[in-house]
Backbone as JSON, one array per atom type, in Angstrom:
{
  "sequence": "MSLAEPVIRCEELTVAYGDDVVLRDVSLDVPRGAFLPFVGPNGAGKTTLLRTILGLVKPRRGRVVAPFVRRPPGYVPQQKAIDPLYPVSTRGIVEMGLYPKLGPWRRPSADDRRAVDGALRRFGLEAHERKTFAELSGGMKQKALLARAFASGAEVFVMDEPTSELDEQSEHEVLAQLHALSRDEGRTVLLAHHGLDKIASLAEMICLVDHGRTRIVPTSEASSWREDAHRMGGGINVQ",
  "N": [[117.09, 88.88, 100.81], [116.77, 90.44, 98.51], [118.95, 89.74, 97.03], [118.46, 87.29, 95.97], [117.93, 85.0, 93.26], [115.85, 86.08, 90.61], [112.66, 84.64, 90.1], [110.43, 85.3, 88.75], [109.81, 87.82, 86.43], [108.55, 90.96, 85.8], [108.15, 93.14, 83.18], [107.81, 96.35, 82.51], [104.93, 96.41, 82.51], [101.75, 97.21, 81.28], [98.38, 97.16, 81.91], [95.04, 96.95, 80.94], [91.48, 97.28, 81.03], [89.51, 97.68, 78.51], [89.12, 101.11, 78.23], [90.01, 101.6, 80.73], [92.78, 101.86, 82.54], [94.51, 99.72, 84.54], [96.96, 98.86, 85.59], [100.11, 100.37, 85.27], [103.1, 100.56, 83.56], [104.53, 98.62, 85.14], [107.24, 97.22, 86.7], [108.83, 94.52, 88.03], [110.87, 92.37, 89.99], [110.58, 89.21, 91.19], [111.9, 87.5, 93.83], [113.31, 84.21, 93.88], [111.82, 81.75, 95.9], [110.56, 83.53, 97.58], [108.31, 84.78, 100.08], [105.73, 86.56, 99.37], [103.5, 88.97, 99.92], [100.91, 90.72, 98.18], [99.8, 93.81, 98.63], [97.18, 96.14, 99.19], [94.51, 98.56, 98.64], [91.03, 97.68, 97.99], [90.3, 97.15, 94.57], [92.68, 98.14, 93.66], [94.33, 96.79, 91.92], [95.62, 94.43, 92.58], [94.7, 91.73, 92.22], [94.47, 91.72, 89.43], [97.16, 92.05, 88.69], [98.31, 89.67, 89.68], [96.87, 87.8, 88.15], [97.77, 88.5, 85.65], [100.47, 87.8, 85.85], [100.11, 85.05, 86.02], [99.34, 84.57, 83.44], [96.71, 84.71, 82.7], [95.56, 87.09, 82.11], [96.1, 89.26, 79.47], [98.7, 91.53, 78.93], [98.54, 94.97, 77.9], [100.84, 96.21, 77.19], [104.34, 95.43, 77.51], [105.84, 92.58, 79.27], [105.77, 89.31, 80.89], [108.15, 87.32, 82.41], [108.52, 84.06, 83.19], [108.79, 80.75, 84.72], [106.75, 79.0, 83.82], [106.04, 77.37, 81.69], [107.71, 75.18, 81.79], [107.2, 74.22, 84.4], [104.1, 74.32, 85.64], [102.39, 76.87, 87.57], [101.15, 76.67, 90.97], [98.02, 77.41, 91.32], [95.81, 78.87, 93.55], [92.56, 79.21, 93.91], [89.89, 81.35, 95.17], [88.02, 79.83, 97.73], [85.24, 79.78, 97.48], [84.74, 79.45, 94.84], [84.92, 76.79, 94.35], [83.07, 75.11, 95.69], [80.41, 74.65, 94.33], [81.28, 73.35, 92.08], [82.83, 71.04, 92.36], [81.8, 68.4, 93.73], [83.25, 66.41, 95.39], [85.44, 64.21, 97.27], [87.7, 65.28, 99.9], [90.22, 64.14, 99.5], [89.97, 63.66, 96.77], [89.94, 66.28, 95.79], [92.59, 67.05, 96.39], [93.98, 65.23, 94.81], [93.51, 66.29, 92.32], [95.58, 67.99, 91.88], [97.43, 66.48, 90.58], [96.67, 66.36, 87.96], [97.85, 68.01, 85.83], [100.2, 66.6, 85.39], [99.41, 63.93, 84.95], [97.36, 63.97, 83.05], [94.12, 63.4, 81.46], [93.56, 60.62, 81.47], [95.5, 58.84, 82.52], [96.18, 56.74, 85.3], [96.88, 57.36, 88.78], [100.16, 56.61, 89.94], [101.96, 54.5, 92.32], [103.85, 56.21, 93.48], [102.64, 58.66, 92.94], [100.34, 58.46, 94.52], [101.55, 58.41, 97.0], [102.54, 61.0, 97.02], [100.15, 62.45, 97.19], [99.29, 61.51, 99.69], [101.33, 62.63, 101.24], [100.84, 65.35, 100.86], [98.29, 65.61, 102.04], [98.99, 64.98, 104.66], [100.85, 67.01, 105.17], [99.29, 69.29, 105.38], [97.58, 68.73, 107.43], [95.27, 67.15, 106.93], [94.61, 64.49, 106.97], [92.7, 63.15, 108.57], [90.41, 64.01, 107.44], [90.09, 63.23, 104.85], [88.14, 61.7, 103.56], [85.84, 63.17, 103.69], [83.45, 65.25, 102.02], [84.23, 68.16, 100.06], [82.47, 70.25, 100.61], [81.71, 69.67, 103.21], [83.75, 70.49, 104.83], [85.29, 72.81, 107.15], [85.81, 76.39, 106.8], [88.57, 77.02, 107.07], [89.73, 74.47, 106.7], [88.9, 73.92, 104.09], [90.43, 75.8, 102.68], [92.98, 74.84, 103.25], [92.82, 72.39, 101.95], [92.81, 73.21, 99.27], [95.33, 74.35, 99.15], [96.83, 72.05, 99.6], [96.24, 70.65, 97.28], [97.59, 72.24, 95.35], [100.16, 71.88, 96.34], [100.57, 69.15, 95.96], [100.9, 69.07, 93.26], [103.5, 69.66, 92.78], [104.37, 72.19, 92.23], [106.53, 75.02, 91.82], [105.96, 77.64, 92.23], [103.47, 79.34, 93.97], [100.34, 80.85, 93.69], [97.97, 83.01, 94.99], [94.73, 84.34, 95.5], [93.57, 86.47, 97.74], [93.61, 84.48, 99.99], [92.72, 84.2, 102.62], [90.39, 85.54, 103.01], [87.8, 84.81, 103.79], [87.98, 83.61, 106.23], [87.98, 82.8, 109.77], [89.75, 84.36, 112.54], [91.59, 82.57, 113.78], [91.81, 80.49, 111.87], [92.78, 81.98, 109.73], [95.3, 82.72, 110.71], [96.5, 80.16, 110.87], [96.52, 79.32, 108.15], [98.1, 81.32, 106.91], [100.48, 80.84, 108.27], [101.07, 78.28, 107.28], [101.49, 78.87, 104.58], [103.7, 80.57, 104.74], [105.54, 78.73, 105.72], [105.85, 77.08, 103.5], [107.48, 78.63, 101.88], [109.68, 79.17, 103.59], [110.55, 76.58, 104.49], [110.38, 74.84, 102.31], [111.32, 76.17, 100.13], [109.64, 77.21, 98.19], [108.11, 79.63, 96.02], [105.87, 82.05, 97.04], [103.1, 83.85, 96.29], [100.67, 86.15, 97.2], [97.57, 87.83, 97.22], [96.55, 90.25, 99.55], [94.66, 91.96, 102.07], [95.77, 93.71, 103.92], [98.46, 94.65, 106.22], [98.4, 93.84, 108.84], [98.13, 91.15, 109.66], [100.27, 89.85, 108.49], [102.68, 91.1, 108.8], [104.62, 90.16, 110.57], [105.52, 87.91, 109.32], [106.34, 88.35, 106.65], [109.18, 89.41, 104.91], [109.41, 91.09, 102.76], [107.13, 93.12, 100.88], [104.74, 93.58, 98.26], [103.55, 96.51, 97.29], [100.58, 97.78, 96.07], [98.88, 100.26, 94.49], [96.49, 101.55, 92.78], [97.73, 101.33, 90.2], [100.29, 102.09, 90.82], [103.12, 100.52, 91.78], [105.29, 98.61, 93.84], [107.99, 96.74, 95.22], [108.93, 96.47, 98.53], [110.89, 96.45, 101.59], [109.2, 95.15, 104.45], [109.43, 96.72, 106.71], [109.58, 99.27, 105.67], [107.1, 99.97, 104.78], [105.23, 101.73, 105.95], [106.34, 104.32, 105.59], [106.35, 104.39, 102.82], [103.65, 104.38, 102.33], [102.93, 106.89, 103.35], [104.2, 108.54, 101.47], [102.71, 107.82, 99.23], [100.17, 108.82, 99.91], [100.71, 111.57, 99.9], [101.08, 111.89, 97.2], [98.63, 111.48, 96.23], [97.62, 108.92, 96.43], [96.04, 106.06, 98.05], [96.74, 103.95, 99.78], [96.22, 101.28, 102.04], [97.74, 100.09, 104.75], [97.28, 99.24, 107.27]],
  "CA": [[116.03, 88.56, 99.87], [116.95, 91.16, 97.26], [120.04, 89.14, 96.27], [118.05, 86.01, 95.44], [117.66, 84.94, 91.82], [114.42, 86.28, 90.29], [111.94, 83.53, 89.48], [109.44, 85.96, 87.9], [110.18, 89.2, 86.1], [107.56, 91.78, 85.08], [108.88, 94.18, 82.47], [107.03, 97.49, 82.0], [103.57, 95.95, 82.23], [100.56, 98.05, 81.33], [97.21, 96.3, 81.78], [93.83, 97.76, 80.89], [90.21, 96.7, 80.61], [88.96, 98.75, 77.68], [89.82, 102.38, 78.43], [90.39, 101.69, 82.14], [94.14, 101.36, 82.79], [94.57, 99.23, 85.92], [98.37, 98.84, 85.95], [100.86, 101.15, 84.29], [104.56, 100.51, 83.62], [104.94, 97.85, 86.32], [108.46, 96.41, 86.55], [109.09, 93.86, 89.3], [111.6, 91.11, 90.06], [110.16, 88.41, 92.35], [112.99, 86.58, 94.16], [112.98, 82.79, 94.06], [111.64, 81.36, 97.29], [110.0, 84.62, 98.38], [106.95, 84.85, 100.6], [105.5, 87.94, 98.95], [102.13, 89.46, 99.87], [100.56, 91.89, 97.38], [98.95, 94.53, 99.58], [96.63, 97.39, 98.7], [93.06, 98.67, 98.82], [90.18, 97.03, 96.99], [90.31, 97.83, 93.29], [93.99, 98.74, 93.36], [94.99, 96.05, 90.85], [96.36, 93.27, 93.09], [94.26, 90.52, 91.54], [94.83, 91.85, 88.02], [98.59, 91.81, 88.55], [98.56, 88.24, 89.86], [96.32, 87.09, 86.99], [98.68, 88.76, 84.52], [101.64, 86.95, 86.08], [99.7, 83.69, 85.69], [99.05, 84.46, 82.02], [95.27, 84.71, 82.5], [95.25, 88.4, 81.56], [97.14, 89.68, 78.53], [99.01, 92.95, 79.09], [98.51, 95.83, 76.71], [102.24, 96.46, 76.85], [105.27, 94.77, 78.42], [105.79, 91.12, 79.3], [106.1, 88.57, 82.1], [109.09, 86.22, 82.21], [108.27, 83.12, 84.29], [109.12, 79.37, 84.33], [105.52, 78.23, 83.91], [105.95, 76.36, 80.63], [108.41, 74.0, 82.31], [106.48, 73.73, 85.57], [102.98, 75.23, 85.87], [102.26, 77.35, 88.95], [100.05, 76.18, 91.77], [97.06, 78.5, 91.52], [94.83, 78.56, 94.59], [91.45, 80.16, 93.78], [89.07, 81.52, 96.37], [87.32, 78.57, 97.98], [83.83, 79.84, 97.07], [84.65, 79.04, 93.44], [85.05, 75.33, 94.26], [81.93, 74.39, 96.26], [79.39, 74.11, 93.42], [81.87, 72.73, 90.9], [83.54, 69.8, 92.62], [81.23, 67.67, 94.86], [84.06, 65.22, 95.58], [86.07, 64.12, 98.58], [88.91, 66.09, 100.13], [91.32, 63.48, 98.8], [89.78, 63.89, 95.36], [90.4, 67.65, 95.51], [94.06, 67.07, 96.41], [94.44, 64.47, 93.63], [93.43, 67.16, 91.14], [96.9, 68.58, 91.68], [98.23, 65.61, 89.71], [96.15, 66.37, 86.59], [98.79, 68.49, 84.81], [101.2, 65.57, 85.14], [98.82, 62.67, 84.5], [96.41, 64.09, 81.97], [92.77, 62.95, 81.82], [93.32, 59.17, 81.44], [96.47, 58.05, 83.28], [95.87, 56.54, 86.7], [98.02, 57.68, 89.66], [101.08, 55.54, 90.32], [102.2, 54.42, 93.77], [104.53, 57.45, 93.86], [101.65, 59.73, 92.93], [99.49, 58.31, 95.71], [102.36, 58.85, 98.16], [102.59, 62.46, 96.97], [98.88, 62.92, 97.73], [99.34, 61.24, 101.13], [102.22, 63.62, 101.85], [100.17, 66.66, 100.85], [97.27, 65.57, 103.08], [99.68, 65.03, 105.95], [101.51, 68.32, 105.29], [98.31, 70.31, 105.74], [96.74, 68.26, 108.52], [93.97, 66.76, 106.37], [94.48, 63.02, 106.91], [91.46, 62.71, 109.22], [89.27, 64.58, 106.72], [90.25, 62.95, 103.42], [86.94, 61.11, 102.98], [84.75, 64.14, 103.72], [83.32, 66.07, 100.81], [84.76, 69.51, 100.22], [81.43, 71.09, 101.22], [81.6, 69.37, 104.64], [84.89, 71.03, 105.56], [85.24, 74.18, 107.63], [86.47, 77.33, 105.9], [90.02, 76.84, 107.14], [90.08, 73.19, 106.1], [88.75, 74.06, 102.64], [91.59, 76.5, 102.15], [94.11, 73.93, 103.34], [92.67, 71.39, 100.88], [93.24, 73.83, 98.03], [96.79, 74.46, 99.24], [97.37, 70.7, 99.44], [96.14, 70.35, 95.85], [98.7, 72.91, 94.68], [101.4, 71.27, 96.82], [100.7, 67.83, 95.33], [101.29, 69.25, 91.86], [104.94, 69.87, 92.69], [104.63, 73.54, 91.73], [107.56, 75.84, 92.47], [105.37, 78.95, 92.52], [102.08, 79.33, 94.4], [99.7, 82.15, 93.51], [96.7, 82.97, 95.7], [93.94, 85.56, 95.52], [92.88, 86.63, 99.03], [93.36, 83.13, 100.5], [92.16, 84.17, 103.98], [89.36, 86.57, 103.09], [86.55, 84.34, 104.39], [88.33, 82.78, 107.37], [88.06, 83.43, 111.09], [91.1, 84.8, 112.88], [92.45, 81.42, 114.03], [92.06, 79.82, 110.6], [93.65, 82.86, 108.95], [96.65, 82.57, 111.25], [97.03, 78.85, 110.5], [96.77, 79.27, 106.71], [99.25, 82.16, 106.62], [101.66, 80.13, 108.76], [101.35, 77.2, 106.32], [102.04, 79.48, 103.37], [105.05, 81.02, 105.07], [106.39, 77.54, 105.84], [106.18, 76.61, 102.15], [108.63, 79.42, 101.43], [110.81, 79.01, 104.51], [111.02, 75.2, 104.63], [110.36, 74.11, 101.04], [111.92, 76.99, 99.09], [108.67, 77.57, 97.17], [107.77, 81.04, 95.91], [104.47, 82.2, 97.43], [102.55, 85.17, 96.0], [99.28, 86.19, 97.64], [96.9, 89.11, 97.44], [96.08, 90.36, 100.93], [94.03, 93.27, 102.23], [96.5, 94.58, 104.83], [99.69, 94.14, 106.79], [98.29, 93.52, 110.25], [98.28, 89.71, 109.93], [101.42, 89.26, 107.8], [103.9, 91.88, 109.0], [105.63, 89.37, 111.29], [105.93, 86.79, 108.47], [106.9, 88.76, 105.37], [110.3, 90.35, 104.89], [109.15, 92.03, 101.68], [105.76, 93.15, 100.39], [104.51, 94.31, 97.01], [102.5, 97.49, 97.5], [99.86, 98.08, 94.83], [97.9, 101.31, 94.75], [95.98, 102.18, 91.57], [98.72, 101.35, 89.13], [101.62, 102.36, 91.38], [103.5, 99.22, 92.35], [106.69, 98.57, 94.26], [108.38, 95.8, 96.26], [109.7, 97.16, 99.55], [110.94, 95.75, 102.87], [108.01, 95.39, 105.26], [109.71, 97.82, 107.65], [109.45, 100.56, 104.99], [105.76, 100.1, 104.22], [104.55, 102.91, 106.46], [106.86, 105.52, 104.95], [105.91, 104.38, 101.43], [102.24, 104.76, 102.37], [102.85, 108.34, 103.51], [104.54, 109.12, 100.18], [101.58, 107.58, 98.33], [99.11, 109.76, 100.25], [101.1, 112.89, 99.43], [100.98, 111.92, 95.76], [97.24, 111.27, 95.83], [97.21, 107.53, 96.56], [95.26, 105.79, 99.26], [97.0, 102.56, 100.17], [95.93, 100.98, 103.44], [98.6, 99.01, 105.26], [97.0, 99.07, 108.69]],
  "C": [[116.29, 89.21, 98.53], [118.05, 90.55, 96.41], [119.64, 87.82, 95.64], [117.77, 86.12, 93.94], [116.18, 85.19, 91.55], [113.83, 85.03, 89.65], [110.89, 84.06, 88.51], [109.91, 87.38, 87.66], [109.04, 89.85, 85.31], [108.29, 92.97, 84.48], [107.91, 95.19, 81.86], [105.61, 97.09, 81.6], [102.57, 97.1, 82.29], [99.37, 97.15, 81.02], [95.96, 97.17, 81.85], [92.64, 96.88, 80.53], [89.47, 97.78, 79.82], [89.78, 100.01, 77.86], [90.32, 102.54, 79.87], [91.76, 101.04, 82.36], [94.26, 101.0, 84.26], [96.01, 99.24, 86.43], [99.14, 99.56, 84.86], [102.36, 101.04, 84.57], [105.08, 99.81, 84.88], [106.16, 97.01, 85.97], [108.82, 95.85, 87.92], [109.97, 92.64, 89.08], [111.17, 90.4, 91.33], [111.26, 87.41, 92.66], [112.5, 85.14, 94.31], [112.88, 82.46, 95.55], [111.03, 82.43, 98.18], [108.62, 84.27, 98.91], [106.52, 86.29, 100.41], [104.01, 88.28, 98.91], [102.01, 90.67, 98.94], [99.48, 92.62, 98.16], [98.46, 95.82, 98.96], [95.13, 97.41, 98.87], [92.3, 97.91, 97.75], [90.19, 97.85, 95.7], [91.63, 98.41, 92.87], [94.72, 98.03, 92.23], [95.75, 94.83, 91.3], [96.0, 92.01, 92.32], [94.62, 90.56, 90.07], [96.3, 91.56, 87.81], [98.91, 90.32, 88.7], [98.04, 87.44, 88.67], [97.16, 87.33, 85.74], [99.94, 87.93, 84.65], [101.32, 85.51, 85.71], [99.47, 83.48, 84.19], [97.56, 84.45, 81.71], [94.77, 86.04, 81.94], [96.41, 88.83, 80.67], [97.44, 91.16, 78.71], [98.88, 93.71, 77.78], [99.93, 96.12, 76.24], [103.11, 95.77, 77.89], [105.12, 93.26, 78.39], [106.13, 90.58, 80.68], [107.03, 87.43, 81.72], [108.96, 85.3, 83.42], [108.52, 81.69, 83.79], [107.91, 78.46, 84.19], [105.32, 77.23, 82.78], [106.59, 75.05, 81.12], [107.68, 73.39, 83.49], [105.35, 74.7, 85.9], [102.9, 75.67, 87.33], [101.12, 76.65, 89.66], [99.11, 77.33, 92.08], [96.01, 78.06, 92.53], [93.71, 79.59, 94.49], [90.76, 80.36, 95.12], [88.16, 80.3, 96.51], [85.87, 78.59, 97.52], [83.65, 79.44, 95.61], [84.64, 77.53, 93.28], [83.78, 74.61, 94.68], [80.96, 73.84, 95.23], [79.97, 73.3, 92.28], [82.38, 71.32, 91.16], [82.96, 69.09, 93.84], [81.96, 66.35, 95.08], [84.72, 65.27, 96.95], [87.27, 65.07, 98.67], [90.1, 65.46, 99.41], [91.2, 63.71, 97.29], [90.22, 65.29, 94.94], [91.92, 67.69, 95.42], [94.62, 66.33, 95.19], [94.36, 65.29, 92.35], [94.76, 67.87, 90.86], [97.78, 67.76, 90.76], [97.8, 65.72, 88.25], [97.12, 66.92, 85.55], [99.83, 67.45, 84.43], [100.59, 64.34, 84.48], [97.97, 62.8, 83.25], [95.08, 63.45, 82.37], [92.62, 61.43, 81.99], [94.29, 58.36, 82.3], [96.06, 57.94, 84.74], [97.1, 56.85, 87.55], [98.86, 56.44, 89.96], [101.2, 55.49, 91.84], [102.91, 55.68, 94.27], [103.56, 58.62, 93.9], [100.76, 59.66, 94.16], [100.26, 58.73, 96.97], [102.47, 60.37, 98.19], [101.3, 63.06, 97.53], [98.83, 62.69, 99.24], [100.19, 62.28, 101.84], [101.58, 65.0, 101.91], [99.07, 66.7, 101.91], [97.89, 65.69, 104.47], [100.28, 66.41, 106.21], [100.55, 69.38, 105.78], [97.28, 69.83, 106.76], [95.36, 67.81, 108.1], [93.73, 65.26, 106.38], [93.15, 62.54, 107.48], [90.22, 63.17, 108.46], [89.24, 64.15, 105.25], [89.0, 62.35, 102.78], [85.73, 62.05, 103.02], [84.66, 64.84, 102.37], [83.84, 67.47, 101.11], [83.75, 70.4, 100.94], [81.3, 70.85, 102.72], [82.7, 70.0, 105.46], [84.6, 72.44, 106.08], [85.97, 75.09, 106.64], [87.98, 77.16, 105.88], [90.47, 75.55, 106.49], [89.91, 73.22, 104.58], [89.98, 74.72, 102.04], [92.82, 75.62, 102.19], [94.04, 72.84, 102.28], [93.13, 71.95, 99.54], [94.76, 74.03, 98.01], [97.43, 73.09, 99.02], [97.31, 70.27, 97.98], [97.29, 70.97, 95.08], [100.03, 72.27, 95.07], [101.64, 69.93, 96.13], [101.14, 67.94, 93.89], [102.79, 69.4, 91.69], [105.32, 71.25, 92.21], [105.74, 74.22, 92.52], [107.01, 77.18, 92.91], [103.9, 78.76, 92.87], [101.52, 80.74, 94.29], [98.3, 82.08, 94.08], [96.03, 84.33, 95.72], [93.13, 85.61, 96.81], [92.58, 85.28, 99.69], [92.73, 83.08, 101.88], [90.96, 85.09, 104.12], [88.09, 86.12, 103.8], [86.8, 83.5, 105.65], [88.24, 83.55, 108.68], [89.52, 83.66, 111.45], [92.06, 83.62, 113.09], [92.8, 80.7, 112.74], [92.98, 80.65, 109.71], [95.1, 82.73, 109.4], [97.27, 81.25, 110.81], [97.39, 78.78, 109.02], [97.98, 80.11, 106.35], [100.55, 81.5, 107.1], [102.06, 78.99, 107.82], [102.0, 77.76, 105.06], [103.47, 79.96, 103.6], [106.01, 79.84, 105.16], [106.75, 76.97, 104.48], [107.4, 77.35, 101.6], [109.85, 79.12, 102.28], [111.4, 77.61, 104.48], [111.19, 74.47, 103.3], [111.02, 74.89, 99.9], [110.97, 77.34, 97.96], [108.46, 79.09, 97.17], [106.27, 81.19, 96.12], [104.05, 83.65, 97.2], [101.08, 85.17, 96.41], [98.78, 87.62, 97.73], [96.35, 89.12, 98.86], [95.61, 91.8, 101.16], [94.8, 94.2, 103.14], [97.7, 93.9, 105.43], [99.54, 93.6, 108.2], [98.55, 92.06, 110.57], [99.57, 89.13, 109.35], [102.74, 89.99, 108.05], [104.99, 91.08, 109.68], [106.17, 88.21, 110.45], [106.72, 87.23, 107.25], [108.05, 89.72, 105.54], [110.08, 91.45, 103.87], [107.66, 92.0, 101.36], [105.74, 93.9, 99.06], [103.3, 95.22, 97.24], [101.89, 97.87, 96.15], [98.81, 99.13, 95.15], [97.56, 102.03, 93.45], [97.06, 102.41, 90.54], [100.13, 101.63, 89.6], [102.05, 101.14, 92.18], [104.98, 99.19, 92.68], [106.9, 97.5, 95.31], [109.29, 96.52, 97.24], [109.85, 96.24, 100.76], [109.71, 96.1, 103.7], [108.21, 96.56, 106.2], [109.54, 99.19, 107.01], [108.04, 100.84, 104.5], [105.07, 101.37, 104.68], [105.03, 104.18, 105.78], [106.43, 105.58, 103.49], [104.44, 104.79, 101.34], [102.1, 106.27, 102.49], [103.2, 109.06, 102.21], [103.37, 108.98, 99.21], [100.44, 108.55, 98.62], [99.44, 111.16, 99.75], [100.94, 113.04, 97.93], [99.56, 111.6, 95.27], [96.77, 109.85, 95.92], [96.44, 107.31, 97.82], [95.52, 104.42, 99.8], [96.78, 102.38, 101.67], [96.8, 99.81, 103.87], [98.43, 98.87, 106.76], [96.58, 97.64, 108.97]]
}
C-alpha cells in the first residue's frame, strides 16, 4: 500500500476555527485505491480533516493537492441530511450523481441511464428504486447515497461516519461495499469512523487522528501508536 501512487497529498496543514486550532502541521500521502478509515475520538478533527481535503474548509496554513478539478470526489453525507431535502425516489437520488456531468438542463442519455441502472444493481437497490428515500431502511438509505456517488464516476469517495446510525448487520454490509469499491474497482475510499472494531479486518492502513496529531499507520500498529499517544497526553480510542 505504501508504494502506491498518492492520489491526495496534504502538506503541513493547519486548520483552525477562530482561536481553536483543530489540526496542526498535518502531512499525509493517501495512496491511490486505498481503503482508508480516519479513526479517533469525537472532536479529534476527523471530519474537519476530510472537509479540508474536499475543499469545504480552508486551511490556515499548508495545502491539499488532489485531482478534484478534473474529476470531483464522490461525497457521501450523513443520511440524516438528506431526508428533509430530497423527497424523491431512490432512483432519483442515484441520478443526482450525474448532475456534475449533465448540469441542470441536459437530460440523461442512454449511457447515463445504464450507469444509474448499474449503480442500483451494484448496491442491491433495483427492487427499491421506486420507493422514496424516506421509505428506505437506514442501511438502504446509506447504500442509495453510495450508489449516487458511484454513478458520478468519482475516483475518490469521502464519507463522514457512514455507519453511525446503522444496526450491526447494515453496518457490516455497508463497510463491505465500501471495501469492495477499493478492492474491486480501484477507487480511493476515505471514511471517518469511530473505532477499529468493525474495520480492522478490512483496512490495511488507518489514519489515526487525535486532537491535531495525525498519522497513517498499518492497522497492525494501531495499538502501539495508541499507547504512545496516551503517554504523550492523547486519548485515541481504537477499541
